[in-house]
N, C-alpha and C positions, 0 to 999 in steps of 0.2 A: 488528538482525540483520545478518549479514555479507553485503555485496554484493561479489563478486569482480570482477576485471577482465574475466574471460570473460563474466560476466553483464552487463557494463557497458553495451553500446550501448543498452540501454533499461532495465534493471532496477535498475541502481545505485540509481535513485530509487525503486523500489517501496517502499523503506523509507526513504531519506534522500536528501537532494539539496540544494538550495542556497537561499539568500537570504531576504529579508524586506522588508516594506513597511509603511508606515503613513500614516494620516491621523489621528493620534490627538490626544487632548485636551491642553490646556495644562498639565495638572498634572505632566507629565514635565519633568525638568530638562534644559536644553539649553545648548550652549556659547554660543549667542547668541540674541537675541530673534527673529531671523528664522527660526531653525531650519534654516539652509542652510549648506552647506559640504561638504568632503570626507567620504567615508564608507568604512567597512570592511564588506564582505559576507563572512560566514562560512558555509562549507558543508563537507560531506564531500568527499573527493577527487573532482574532476571527471574521471572516467575516460573520458568520451567526447570531451573536449577541444573542446567546442562553445561553452562558456560564455565563454571568453576573447574571441573575436571580438564577441560580443554586448556585452560590457562595454567593449570598445575603441570600438564605435560610440557608446555612451553617453558615454564620456569625451571623444571628439572633439567631441560636441555640447554638452558641459557641462564646460568646462575649469575652472570654479570649484567644481564639485561632483563631482570625480573619485572613482571607487569603486576601492578596493583589495581584491582577492580574497584571502581567507585560506582555505586548504584544510586541513581536519583529516583524520584517518585515514579509510580506506575503510569501516571497521566502524561501523555505526550506534551500537552500544553505546559505542564509544570517542568518537565524535563527540558523542553526547549528554552523556557524562561531562565532556568538556572544555568544552562550552558551559555546562553547569551550574556548573562550577567558576568560570568567569569571571563568570557572572551573579550567583552568590552573593557574589562578592567586592565587588560594587557598582561594579566598574570599567566604564569606558566604551570598552573596546577594540573591541567589536562594535557596529555600528549596525543592520545588517540580518542576520537569521538565516534560513537555510533549515532548516526542521524537518520531521521526519516527521509525517505527519498524526496519528499516535497521540500525539504529544507536546503538541499544542496545549492540551488541557485542563490537563495538569500545569503547563506553563509559565505559562498564564494564571492558574491558581489561586495559584501562587507569587508572582505579581506581577512576573515576569521580562520579560514582553512587554506591550505597551501595547494597550488597546482601540482599534479603528479605526472611522472613520465609514463606514457602509455606502454612503452616497451618493457617496463618492469613487470607487467602483469599479463597473464595469458587471457586477454579479453576475448580472443577469438573462440575460446572454449566455453564462454558464457552464453546464455540465451540472449540473442541480439538485442531485444528491446530493453533489457535491464541496464545495458551500458549507457544508453541515452539518459537515464535518470542521474547518472554520475557526472554529466558534463554541463558546462555553462560557458557561453561565449566561445564555443568551439574547442574548449580545453577540458581535460580530465581533472576533476577536483576531488574525486572519491573513487572507491572501488566497491562495486556491488557485493553485498554479503548475503542478504536474504531477499527473496522476491515474494510477491503475492499477486493474485489476480482474482477478480470476482467470478463466481460460478452461480449458475441457476440450479438450485435444489428443488426437487419435486417429489410428490408422493407417488412412487412407482406403482404401489399396489392399486391406487385409485385409477391411474391412467391405464393400467392393464385391464382393470375391470371395465373400463370404458372402451377398450379395444383401440387405443391410440398411443402414439409415441409422444415424447416430450416436445414442446414447441421449438420451432426453428426460426420463427419470425415474430415480430411484434404482434402482427395480426393473429397468429395462432395463439400466442400467449394471452392476449386480451380475450379472445373467444373462449379459450379453455377456462381461464380464471373467472370470466363472467358467467359462463353457462354450466360448468361442471362443479365448481366449488360450492355453490348454494345447495346442490343436491345432497352434499355430504355434511352440510352445516359448517363449512369452512370459509375463511376469508380467502380471496383469490390470490393476491400477490402482496408481498411485503419486501421492503428494502429498509434502508436507514434514512429516515426522513425527518428526524429531529434536527433543528438548526445547530449543527456542529460540523466537524470535518466530514463526517459520513454523508451528509447531505450534499456537500460539494462533490464528493466522489460519485454518488448516484447521478447527480445532474451532469457531471462531466462525461460519464459513461453514456448517458442518453444522447447528449449533444454530439460526442465523437462517433457514436454508432450511426447517427444520421448523416455523418460526413461533415459536421461543423466543428468549430473550435471557439475558444474564448480569446486566446492570445497567440501570437506568433513572434518569432524573432526574439526569444528569451524575454518576452514581456514588453517589447518595444512597440508592437503593433496590435491593436485591438481588432478582433475579427468576429465578435459575437453577433453583431447585427446582420444576420443572414438567414436565408430560408432553411438550411439544415438545422441551425440552432433553434429556430422556432419550431421545427418539426420534433426535435428531441424533447424540448420542454412541453410541447403539445402532447406527446406520448404520456408523460407523467400527469399532466392536467386531465387528459381524457380518462385515465385510470381513476382519478378522484371523482370526476364528474359522473362517470358511469358506475362507480361503486365497486369495481373489481380490485381497487386499492382501498382498504378500509381506513376510516379515520383514525383507528388505533395506531396505524403505521406512522402517523405524523409524530408520534412520541417514541419511536423506536430508534435505538442505537444498535450496534452489533448484537449485544447480548440479549436485549429485549426481543429483537426479531428472531434470534436463534431459539430462544426459549418458547416463543409462540409457535414456531414451526415444530420444535421438538415435543411440545405438548399436544401436537395434533390439531392445531387451530388454523393452519395456513396450508394452502395447496402448493404455492410456489414461493420461493424465497431467494432473493439475491443476497449472497454473503461470501465470506472468504473461505479458503480451504479448511481451516480448523474445524468448521462446522461438521464436516463429513464424519470424523471419528466420534464426536460427541453425539450427533444425531443417531448414530448406529451403536452407541454404547448400550450395555445391558439395561441401564435404568431409564433409557429413552422410550417414550411411548410409541415412537415410530421406528424403532430399531428393526433393521432388515426390510424396511419399506421405503427407503430413500434412494433416489438416484440423483446424479449431478451431470450437467452438460454445460458447455460454454454459454455465455449470455447471448440471447438472440438480438438481432437488429431488424431494421425495416424490411430487408430482403434476404436475410440469412445471418451469418455469423456477426455478432455485435462486437463492440470494442470495450474491453474492460480497462479500468484504470490500474496502472501498476502500483502495487503497494510494496512494502518491505523497507529495508534499511541499507544504507551505504556506510562504508568505513572511511573516515576522513582524518587528516592530521591537522592539529592546531597549528596556526602560523607561528605560535610561540613555543612549539614543542622543543623540549630540551634535547631530545635524542631522536632526531628524525630518521636516521638510518636504521636504528633499532625498530622504530615504528613501522618502517617500510617492510622490514623482515617479518614483523608480527602480522601485518596484513596479508603478506604472501602466505604465511602459515594458515591463517584463518580462512583464506579463500582457496586453499589447496584441495585437491580432490578428496583426500582422506578425511580432512576435517569437514568439508562440505557434506560428505556422506553422514557424518555424525550429527551435523546440524539437523538433518532430516530424521535419522533413526533415533537419536536421543533427545533432540529438542522439538521434534515434530514441526519443524519450520521448513518452508519450501526453499531449496538451495538454488543457487544461480548457475551451477554447472550443468550444461545441456545433456551430457552423457548419462547423468544420474536418472533422468526421466525415461530412459530406455532400458534400464537395468531390470531384468526379469525378477530378480529376488526382491528388489525394492518395490516393484509394481505389485508383487504378490501381497506384500504387507501394507502397501499404500495404494489401493486400486484406483484412486482418483488421479494418479500422476499423469497418465496420458491426456486426460481431459484438462488438467491444469496446464500442462505444456501447451496444448492448443490455445488455451485462453491467454497465457503469457505471450505467446508469439503474435497474437492479434491485439495485444494491449498497447496502451500509450500512457506516457506520464501525465500527471496533472499539469495545468498550465504553468510554464516556467516564468518566474518573475523574481527580481531581487526584493520585491515587496509582496511575496506570496501571502504573508499573514493578513495583509489588507485585501488582497484579491479574494481569498477564500471567505472572508467575512462579508464582502459585497455579494458574492455568489450565493451564500447562504441566505442572506436577507431577501434577495430578489426571488430566489427559487421557493422560499417559504411562502411568499405571497402567491406564487403560481400554484403551489400544492394546496393552499387554503382557498383557492379560487377567488382570491382578491384582486388578481391581476391576470390578464391574458398573456400568452406567450409573446404576442406582438408587443404589448406594452413592456414586458419584462426585458426583451433584448434591447429595446431603445434605452431603457433606464440603466441597464447593466453596462451597455456600451458607454454611456456618459460617465458612469462611475469608474469604470476601468480606464477610460481615457485620462481622468483626473489622477488616478493612481500612477499610470504610466508616465505622466509628465513629471511626477515627483522623483521618478527613478533616475 
């Protein structure tokens, strides 16, 4: 999905972001027996400009293992395409890759990235759900670097005026969006409903929150034809039918939905953590009037999709041991702290979410922690690129009221079965 410069200070990574690591086995070819030497780290464009100083620090301390940064386009789709083109060629241009969490299964199944030794990294110090995004087939293929989880933003000033708190369930969200928003000339609720990766994320959150799923067993088993999946898609369809989700939202990606909320046009918004700082900035029309809570579900806390990026090592890495050390450095407590304070990106280390000084400067951290702990990865599949296109096409028809949730899960089950058979 496309991350724009305006979304940059934190969300560039909800979907793509930088580097990789490894402590992988001897079966990979290397340029020397030691597996040490200079490296290339490939990532999408570093729009926050915080990565350079981190790598400068590494290079100063490791003159024989210097890392060169290669920045690809800002677009996640273009970044993925260029990475895959190089990896398929068998070339050794890239050593460390920063990959969207949704790409881990695809890259691992294709043999483009190397399995890692779990013992090499302090995974127990990470927020538990993020580790699952880095595994495939029961093995670790990457190391979590940045995480993300969806939040529900709301107009705190309006809810205070109404004498109510933010919604905790779908029923409360629908009622407040339907009954309160029109009184203030606002749209009720917005997410990211344009047919692109964001639509897959929003649909997955709805289905998971209802207790359903699309795939299990790393994409081998299709599970979408279920009552919970129908309920999740029904929640979105009801919003369109009843009008508390406006038709304008069908054209929203992250930035369009953020701008609508920031311009004071929407009562509730589902989006990533980067929105908090921008919505409360001095030039925002809703500055000081914004609150954020975890996404609601049918009966309470909902389930967000985990965003962010993982660090992986190319199977053709020239210097895998150096790459392993680089990843250990980039996921260390000291550097993860800078990921948040200088890059405005959500770190993966659990203790940082309880640090009083960090919470003072980033007050959404406790809410984000709660959301991450309740979050789940997108469907795992070695053909995730095909899975997400199928989900987008079917859910688009649901949101446009061209197909019922019942029809959608039958169609999607059929399409996902076809994709799974190819795997």
